[in-house]
N, C-alpha and C positions, 0 to 999 in steps of 0.2 A: 503496501500501501504507499502509496505517495506521502511526503511530508506532509503535513498543513500548513507549516511553518513556510515552506519554498513555494507554495501555491497563493499564500499571501504576501510573501516578497513579490511574486509576480502580476497580482492584482493591485498592487502598490504601483507595479513599472508601469500599469497600463495609465494612470493616474499623473507619472511625471509625463508622459510623451502626451496628456491632454493638453492643449493652449501653449505650448510651450514651459510648462512653468508646471510646479508641484501640487499637487492633491495629495493630501493624506490620505491614509488606508481606511479609515472608517469613512470617506464617500463613498465604500460600494457595499455592497448590499449583499454578495452572494456569503452563501455557506456549501461549498463547495465538500465539507466534510474529507477531505482528504481523497476527494476524486480529480480526475483528470478533466481539464477544462473542455469544456463540448465547444466544437470550432463549426459553422456553420459558412459553406461559399457558396454566392452566388456569379457567376459566370466564369466559365471553365474552357475558353480559350488556352489560348499560348502559357500566360502569366500564372492566372489562374490555376492551371493544373501543375506549373511546374512550380515557379518562385513561393509563391504561397500554397503549393500542392504536394505534391512529391516530396519538394525539398523538407516541411515542414513534418512529415510523417516518417521521414526517414531520420530525420535529425532532433526530432522532440519526442518519441513514441512514449518514452516516458510522464508528457508533463502534457500533454492534449491529445485529444480524438476529435476528428470529423463526426458529426451524428449525422449532416445530409449535404447534397450539393443540389442546387438549382441553377434554370438554363432555360431559353428556350427553343432550345433545338434536342432534342428528347437523344437524337443520337448522337451529340458530342458528349451527352452526359453518360452515356453507358460507355463509351471511349475512356471517359475520365474517371469512372472506379476502376479500370483495366490500368492503366496507366498510373494513378495513382498509386493501386494496391489499396482499397480500402472497398467494404461491403457498406458503405452505410447507405441507406436510404435515398432515392433523388426524385427530385421535385421540379415538373416544367411551373406550378404554380408555386411563387416566392411565399405569401401569406399561407399556403399550404403548410409550406417547410420552418417557416417559424412557426404557428401552432401547431405543429407538433412533433420538433424537434428540442423546441425550446433552449436556442443555446445561449451560453454565457458571449461569446464573443462570435460577430457574423463581420466574414471578408469579403468586401467587394470589387470587384475583377470584371466589370460589364462593360461597357461600352461607357466612352466618359459621358456622354450627355445623358445615362440612365443612371449615372451614379447617385445624385440627388436624390433619386425616387427610394433607392434601396439604404441608403444612408439614414435618411428622416424614417423610413417602414421600421428600421432596424433600435434607429435612438427610442422611436415612443412606443415599440414592444419594451422595450427594457434591456438591450442590450448593449454591453459595450461594441462599437464599429472599426474597423481596418478599414482604411481603402487602398487603393492604389492612385499613385499618381494620373492626374490631376486629383483635385479635391470635385470640379467640375466644369462648366463650358462655360456661363454667362454669371452677371455680378447677380439677376433675380434666383437663379439657384443656390447663389453661393450665401445669400440674404436669409434662405431660405432653412440650408444644412445649418447656419450657426444660431439663427433663433428656434431649429428646433433641438441644436444640443445643450441650451442653454434651458430650456424646459424641460428635458428629459432628466437632466444631473447624470447625465452618462456621458463617456466620453469615445472622442472621434481621435483616432488617428491616422495617420499621412505617412504611407509608408517610401520616404526620402531617402533613398541607398548612396547615393553617391557624397552626402556628406559623409557617411563615415569610413573612407577610404580614407588607408594609410597615407598618399600624398595631397590630397585636397583637408586631410586635418592638419597637414603639416604649414600650409599655407594659412589656416584659420590662429594656429600657436605663434607664429610668426607677426601677424596684424595683432593678434590680443595682447602681443609682451610689445607694439609698439616700435617695430624694428625699424621703421622707415618713419616714425614721427606720426602725425595724425597727417590721413587720406583723403585726397582733395579728388581724386578720380581713378577710374579705371578704363582699360579697352580690354575688352572680350568676346571674344570672337569663336564661335561653333561653326565646325565644317561636318554634314554629313554627305558621305560619297556616292555615289552611286551604283553600291548596292545595299546600301541601310536607309540612304534618302529617297531611291526609287522607291523600296517598299513601302513608303507610308503613301504614296497614293496610288499604288495599289487596292491598297484596304481603306475600310471606312475610313481610317486615318485625313484621305482625300477629301471629303466633305465637310465642310465645315459645321454644318448642323449635327453632325455625329460627334466632332471632336475638337471644336471650338477654333481651327486652324493650330498650326505646329509653333503659332505663338501661345496658347494652351498645352496643349498635350506632351509637345517634347520639351519646347523653353522652360516650364514650369520647372521642370530639374534646374534647368540653368539660373534660372530666376531666385531658386531658393539657396542656389550656393552665394547668389552675392546679396541677396539680404541675411546671411548666416555667418560668411564673411566679414560684411561691414557691419554686424550689428545692429543694423537700422529699419526701419520699413521706409518703401517707396513711396512717394510725393506725387510726384508726376511723370507724368511719360507724354513723349512727341516719338510717333515713330513712321517709316515709309516701309513700303511692300507692294511685291506686284506676283503676278504667276507668270512667268515668262518661259520657263522652260518645260514642264510638263502641262499636262490637259489639252485643250484643245491647240499648241505650239507644237503640238506632234506632227511629223510626216505625214503617219498615218496610222489604223486604231484596229483595232480586234473586238474580239466578247471575250479572250482571258488567253494567255498564254497558250495555251496549250493547244488549241484548234488555231489560234491564229496564223492566219496566211504568211504572214513578213515576217516570220521567225528568221530566215537568213538576212534578212537587211536591217532588224532592228538589234540596234547592242545592246539592250536593256533584254532584251529576251530573256527569259526565267523559267526554269524545266523542273517547276513543282512534282513533279512524277519524280523524281530523284531523291526526292525526302519522303519517307515513310512515314515520321510521324505527323506531317501537315494535310500528308496523303487521308490520313486515318483519322484525323479529327477536322480536317474542313473540307473535301472533296466527296470522300464518301458518305457525309452529312448536308450536303448542298438540299439536298430535296427535301428539307424539313423547314429550311429559311429561305434557300435562297443565296444564301451568303457567296462570294467567291472570293477566294483568299488571292488568287492568280489574274485577278482583274487588271486590263489594260491601264495606263497608267498616265495613256495621253485619250482616253474618255474624255467627252466635251462635259460630263455632270462633276466634274473636278474643278471646285470653288476654292480652294484655299492657296495662301500664297508660297511660291518657291522660294523668294529670296527677300530677308526681312534684319530691319535696320531702325533700332530704338537709342533715343537719347532718354535715361532716366534719372531724374534728379530726388535724392533721399533728402529724410528727413534730418539726418545730420550736416546736409548741404555740400556731400559728397556729389557728381555727377558720372555716371555709368553710360560708356557708347557701347553697345552692345551688336551683332549681327550671326545672322544663321544663314549658311549655305546649305541648300542640298542636294547639290549636283558636282557636290567637290572630286577631284581624282582621288583623295586623301580623307580619310575619316581620324579627324583630332581636334585640337583648340588650343585655344593659348591665350594669356591673359594677363593684364600689367597693372600692377597697381602703385599708383603716382603718392608718395605720401612728401609731407614738408622735410624729408631727413632723406629722401632715396629714395628706392623705387625696387620692387620685387618684380619676376619676370617668371612667370611658369606655363607650359606649355607640357601636352601629351601626343606622341603620335605621329608628330610631324615630321615624314621620312627623312628629310634631309637633313634634320639637327637632331636625330636618333639614328643616322646612317642604317636602316630596317628595308629589307625591302623585302614582304610580307605580302597575300594575296590578302586584299580588301574583305574579301566576304568573308576568308579564314579568320581575319581578326577581329571583325564582329563574333564569329561563332565561338572563341575565344575569350571573347569579356562576358558573353551570355553563358559561358560555363558555367552549373551552380557547384562540380565538381571538388572543383579549388586542389585540381592537382597542379597547373603549371601557377610557378613561382617565378616571378623577375627577380631582379636584381635590384638596381636603383634607378632613380628617376631624378635629373636636376632642380631645382630650386637657384635663382639666381638674383643676391639681393644687392642692390646697388647701395653706399653710403655716399650722400655730397663731400666732396673732399675727400674720398678715400675711395682703397680700390674695392671694385666688387667681389664677392665673394661667394662660394659655388657649396649650396649644401644639398649632398647626395641623401635622398630618399626611397624607404625602402618600397618597392610598387607590385602590387599584382595585379594578372591581369586577370585572373575567372572572376568572376561573380561581381562584374561592375568595378573593377579595382580593389574587390576583397570588402567592399559596402556590404556588398550582400549578407553573407554570415556575419559582421559586426551589429549590423542591424536587427538581424534574427535573434542572434545571441543574446542583445542584450533585452529585447519583450522578452524572449522566451526563458533562456537558460540563467542571464547573470541580471536581474533586473538591478540588483543592489549594487552593480559596479559604480562607483563614481563615476559621473558626465561632467569634467570641468567644461568642456568647451560646447556642452549643450548640442550635443546632437540628435536630441531625442526630438520628434516634429508631433504637432502638433496642430490642431485646427486654424490657429491663426496663421501659422507658417504655411499651411496648406492655401487659406484663403492669399494672404499678401504676395505668394505665388504666383497665383492664376492672375489675381488683379491686375499684375504687370500686363502680362500677356493681353486681359481683356481692356485695358486701356488702348495698348499699343493697335490694338484692333480696330478700336473706334477711333484713335487718330487719325487714320490710314483713310476711315471713312469721313470723316469730317477734317479731313486736314488741319488739324489744332491740338493742343497740346489736352490731354485729359487728366484731372487733380483724382486721386487715388480716393480722397475721401467723399466725393460724390456718387463713388459705386455701391457703397455698403456702408453703415454704419460703423464701422471701424476706422478710427482714427490715428491714423501715421505718427510713429513713435520716433523722436530723434538716439533714443535709445531704447533698445527690446529690451524684455523684463524678461 
């Protein structure tokens, strides 16, 4: 039987993650009597069945058990049972799952535009809720989630994993130590390659009504890092964006890659039939909901941006310049922090800087790998001091699991909630809201041609110093 003390520590960790602040363990009403935490999952796509599914089953069997899986696609549900290695009941009706399984924790990994529906129902039902990023896709849904959490007395956790990697943590450590003095500005540029970047336009993410554009679905990761590194909230956003490469800009199009007549001419041709898991999860279950995983990335219905640039003014007067490219020859990112006393430069996966020559598809596969098998040696961070020589700091680096962040995030939640967290890695509802509000503001700014103030979107007031 499980030690009840360890369960109480786990429940306390849920409170620590909520709203980015400490919540006393007494705020929870669970009485588990030494039993495992009952977990229900809604949304059994790639992320749900792997990171928040199979990995939890394999890594924390002594702490939790899945009591129900829900999805609109019954075929995917059956595959999920086999892939995750569980024998719990499945439900097409989400409300029925809550009523019959009575979970302690609900994990939400559905399409972004539906996150709010399941988060709010879970909170109203009396569950703590863990949601994949992004929190949701527009300001109205965000406000509804904020209101629901306040009413429920339960807690919402957002699964930000990039924060937890050793490399991003070292940047946080240097900034927190005032290594270059007061920060004044940031240059942050993220590059998605023609393998990974193109994949967003094949999937439902290519529709703004489903994913809120990549300003929200993808950049929420990057904005959360900025907010966390700077320890401040965004105040105002001005942005540009366009769709110039994918969608209707393509020279030809087909129904999907499998039966496209242009496979010999299209540089983006992707053969899903070579991926057994994607065939079993998606292709074999198209009959139930019509979702096509290898859709044409030149189809006319695509309505998101493929180039994006934003200027973000923070409440502490830092100005950040951010860009996202979705058709780069390589996948990686670069950032520079300018301070009163110097400058910090950091980057990952810039080929000519790291002298690497690896397939971009393989690079992405390694990053998404959950086995934790591949360990990299070190990656540099450069610290420039005014009137002094620069120094190179070598930081331990891991490739798999989003730079080692996946493992550390889940261990903190499920295995070692009592471990110190001096750099505030844990992310709650306010963190999730502030990250998407930058993307939502950027989207609105493009449409209106003017800056958008964060305070005008929800009732959250930006803080110069985060709590």
